[in-house]
C-alpha positions as CSV (number, residue, x, y, z in Angstrom):
1,M,0.0,0.0,0.0
2,G,1.4,3.4,-0.9
3,L,1.4,6.5,1.3
4,L,-1.8,7.8,-0.4
5,G,-3.5,4.5,0.5
6,L,-2.6,4.9,4.2
7,F,-4.4,8.2,4.5
8,F,-7.2,7.5,1.9
9,P,-7.9,3.7,2.0
10,D,-9.9,2.3,-0.9
11,R,-13.6,1.7,-0.1
12,C,-16.1,-0.8,-1.5
13,A,-18.0,0.7,-4.3
14,V,-21.2,-0.9,-3.1
15,C,-21.2,-0.7,0.7
16,S,-18.3,1.8,1.3
17,V,-16.5,-0.5,3.8
18,P,-12.8,0.4,3.7
19,G,-10.3,-2.1,2.4
20,S,-10.8,-2.8,-1.3
21,A,-12.6,-1.5,-4.4
22,L,-15.2,-4.4,-4.0
23,C,-15.4,-6.2,-0.7
24,P,-15.7,-10.0,-0.6
25,R,-19.3,-9.9,0.8
26,C,-20.6,-7.5,-1.9
27,R,-18.8,-9.4,-4.6
28,A,-20.4,-12.7,-3.4
29,E,-23.9,-11.0,-3.4
30,L,-23.7,-9.8,-7.0
31,V,-26.1,-12.1,-8.9
32,R,-24.3,-14.0,-11.7
33,I,-26.2,-14.6,-14.9
34,A,-26.5,-18.3,-15.7
35,P,-28.3,-20.5,-18.2
36,P,-30.9,-21.0,-19.5
37,L,-30.5,-17.9,-21.7
38,C,-31.7,-16.4,-24.9
39,E,-29.1,-17.5,-27.4
40,R,-29.2,-14.2,-29.2
41,C,-29.4,-11.4,-26.5
42,G,-28.4,-13.4,-23.4
43,S,-31.6,-12.7,-21.4
44,P,-32.0,-15.3,-18.7
45,G,-35.3,-17.1,-18.7
46,A,-37.2,-20.3,-17.7
47,W,-35.8,-22.3,-20.7
48,P,-33.2,-21.7,-23.5
49,V,-34.6,-20.1,-26.7
50,A,-33.1,-18.9,-29.9
51,R,-34.9,-15.5,-29.6
52,C,-36.8,-14.3,-26.5
53,A,-39.7,-11.8,-26.3
54,E,-37.2,-9.0,-25.7
55,C,-35.2,-9.4,-29.0
56,S,-37.7,-11.3,-31.2
57,G,-38.7,-9.2,-34.2
58,R,-35.8,-6.8,-33.9
59,R,-33.1,-6.5,-36.5
60,L,-29.9,-6.9,-34.5
61,A,-26.5,-6.2,-35.9
62,F,-24.7,-8.4,-33.3
63,A,-24.7,-12.2,-33.4
64,R,-25.0,-12.6,-29.6
65,A,-24.7,-10.8,-26.3
66,R,-23.6,-12.1,-22.9
67,A,-23.3,-10.4,-19.5
68,G,-21.8,-11.3,-16.1
69,V,-24.2,-10.1,-13.5
70,V,-27.8,-8.9,-13.1
71,Y,-28.1,-5.1,-13.0
72,D,-29.7,-4.8,-9.6
73,E,-29.2,-2.2,-6.9
74,R,-25.7,-3.6,-6.0
75,A,-24.5,-3.7,-9.5
76,R,-26.0,-0.2,-10.1
77,S,-24.0,1.2,-7.2
78,L,-20.8,-0.3,-8.5
79,V,-21.3,1.0,-12.0
80,R,-22.2,4.5,-10.8
81,V,-19.0,4.7,-8.7
82,W,-16.9,3.1,-11.4
83,K,-18.1,5.6,-14.1
84,E,-18.5,8.8,-12.2
85,H,-15.3,8.6,-10.1
86,G,-13.0,6.8,-12.6
87,R,-12.1,4.0,-10.2
88,E,-10.0,1.8,-12.5
89,P,-9.6,-1.1,-10.0
90,L,-13.3,-1.7,-10.5
91,A,-12.6,-2.4,-14.2
92,V,-10.4,-5.3,-13.1
93,E,-13.1,-6.5,-10.6
94,A,-15.7,-6.4,-13.4
95,A,-13.5,-8.3,-15.8
96,Q,-12.9,-11.0,-13.2
97,L,-16.7,-11.3,-12.5
98,V,-17.5,-11.6,-16.2
99,A,-14.8,-14.2,-16.8
100,E,-16.4,-16.4,-14.1
101,V,-19.6,-16.9,-16.2
102,V,-18.9,-15.8,-19.8
103,R,-16.8,-17.9,-22.2
104,P,-14.2,-15.8,-24.1
105,P,-15.6,-14.9,-27.5
106,E,-13.9,-16.2,-30.5
107,V,-12.9,-12.8,-31.9
108,E,-9.8,-10.9,-33.0
109,L,-10.5,-7.7,-31.2
110,L,-12.4,-6.2,-28.2
111,V,-13.9,-2.8,-28.9
112,P,-15.2,-0.6,-26.1
113,V,-18.3,1.5,-26.5
114,P,-17.1,5.1,-26.9
115,G,-17.8,7.5,-24.1
116,D,-19.6,10.8,-24.6
117,P,-16.8,13.4,-25.1
118,D,-18.4,15.9,-22.7
119,R,-19.0,13.4,-20.0
120,A,-15.5,12.0,-20.5
121,L,-14.1,15.5,-19.8
122,E,-16.2,15.6,-16.6
123,R,-15.2,12.2,-15.4
124,G,-11.6,12.1,-16.6
125,R,-11.7,8.5,-17.8
126,V,-14.0,6.2,-19.9
127,A,-14.9,3.1,-17.9
128,Q,-15.5,0.9,-20.9
129,K,-11.9,1.4,-22.2
130,A,-10.4,0.1,-19.0
131,F,-12.9,-2.7,-18.9
132,A,-12.0,-3.8,-22.4
133,R,-8.3,-3.8,-21.6
134,A,-8.9,-5.8,-18.4
135,L,-11.0,-8.4,-20.3
136,G,-8.4,-8.5,-23.0
137,A,-5.6,-9.2,-20.6
138,R,-7.6,-12.0,-18.9
139,W,-8.7,-13.6,-22.2
140,G,-5.6,-12.9,-24.3
141,I,-7.5,-10.8,-26.9
142,A,-6.3,-7.5,-28.2
143,A,-8.3,-4.4,-27.3
144,A,-8.6,-1.2,-29.3
145,D,-11.1,1.7,-29.6
146,P,-11.8,2.5,-33.3
147,L,-15.4,3.7,-32.5
148,R,-16.1,7.4,-32.1
149,R,-19.3,9.3,-31.2
150,V,-20.4,11.5,-34.1
151,R,-22.9,13.4,-32.0
152,A,-23.7,13.9,-28.4
153,L,-26.6,11.9,-26.9
154,P,-29.3,13.0,-24.5
155,R,-29.3,11.0,-21.3
156,Q,-30.9,7.6,-21.7
157,R,-32.0,7.1,-18.1
158,G,-35.8,6.9,-17.8
159,L,-36.5,6.7,-21.5
160,A,-38.7,4.0,-23.1
161,L,-37.0,1.3,-25.0
162,A,-38.1,2.6,-28.4
163,D,-36.8,6.1,-27.5
164,R,-33.5,4.7,-26.4
165,R,-33.1,2.9,-29.7
166,R,-34.0,6.0,-31.7
167,N,-31.5,8.1,-29.7
168,V,-28.5,6.0,-30.5
169,R,-29.2,5.2,-34.1
170,G,-26.3,6.5,-36.3
171,S,-24.6,8.0,-33.3
172,V,-21.2,6.2,-33.7
173,A,-18.8,5.6,-36.5
174,V,-15.6,3.7,-37.1
175,E,-12.2,5.3,-37.8
176,G,-10.3,3.0,-40.2
177,T,-11.1,-0.7,-40.8
178,T,-11.9,-3.5,-38.4
179,P,-11.1,-7.3,-38.3
180,R,-13.7,-9.8,-39.5
181,T,-14.6,-10.8,-35.9
182,V,-14.9,-8.3,-33.1
183,C,-16.6,-8.0,-29.7
184,V,-18.2,-4.8,-28.4
185,V,-17.6,-4.2,-24.7
186,D,-19.8,-2.1,-22.5
187,D,-20.7,-1.7,-18.8
188,V,-24.5,-2.3,-18.9
189,Y,-26.9,-3.9,-21.4
190,T,-30.2,-2.2,-20.9
191,S,-32.2,-2.2,-24.1
192,G,-29.3,-3.3,-26.3
193,A,-29.6,-0.1,-28.4
194,T,-26.1,1.2,-27.7
195,V,-24.3,-2.0,-28.5
196,D,-26.4,-2.6,-31.5
197,A,-25.5,0.9,-32.9
198,C,-21.9,0.1,-32.3
199,A,-22.2,-3.3,-34.0
200,S,-23.9,-1.7,-37.0
201,A,-21.0,0.7,-37.4
202,L,-18.4,-2.1,-37.1
203,R,-20.2,-4.2,-39.7
204,R,-20.3,-1.2,-42.1
205,A,-16.6,-0.9,-41.6
206,G,-16.0,-4.6,-42.6
207,A,-16.7,-6.8,-39.6
208,G,-18.4,-10.0,-40.5
209,R,-19.4,-11.1,-37.0
210,V,-19.9,-8.9,-34.0
211,E,-20.5,-10.2,-30.4
212,V,-21.3,-8.2,-27.3
213,V,-20.1,-8.6,-23.7
214,T,-21.2,-6.4,-20.9
215,F,-20.5,-6.4,-17.1
216,A,-24.2,-6.2,-16.1
217,R,-27.6,-6.7,-17.8
218,A,-31.0,-5.4,-17.0
219,V,-33.4,-8.3,-16.5
220,R,-37.1,-7.7,-17.1
């Protein structure tokens, strides 16, 4: 522990107990996502299906999506602290949790969802970049960030699913080319609109197959 750690010890992002970025108790209480799942979007359900009610009828640019934990109050607290305070150790914790339940995708590159430029200036760091690097180190897959926001987005919180999808459509673009197989990495899968917009941009740039991995997932 460095001198700074002696005077300002790390605190659990969920319960604020001093000691580590995520205490063992809160880590154990995060609900892992386990089968049966929707094969396409990864939503847990009573039995495995090729397409669930959530993604059936939608044209999705990604081949499949998987997540590590349920986006409940504990996960929400962790993500809020992680994103708003730039706590990079939480990216490593998130990667470890995802690796417990998600098989490494068979892709050449991990691509983080790009952060909003204005919010990145406020927060100092983009959580998804650190998360992609941490997952890449664990899985032995390269990580890079060719995606860029082409316009600012209004806040998505509280919007209906259809409005979320409309908001992000055409909001990202790729600089350069991409490998044939890539995986989009994000912190939370809510409606799937953001990762789908990223997958669309990557496919337009040359990707033949796009998968998605997120730390948490909203479960309806």
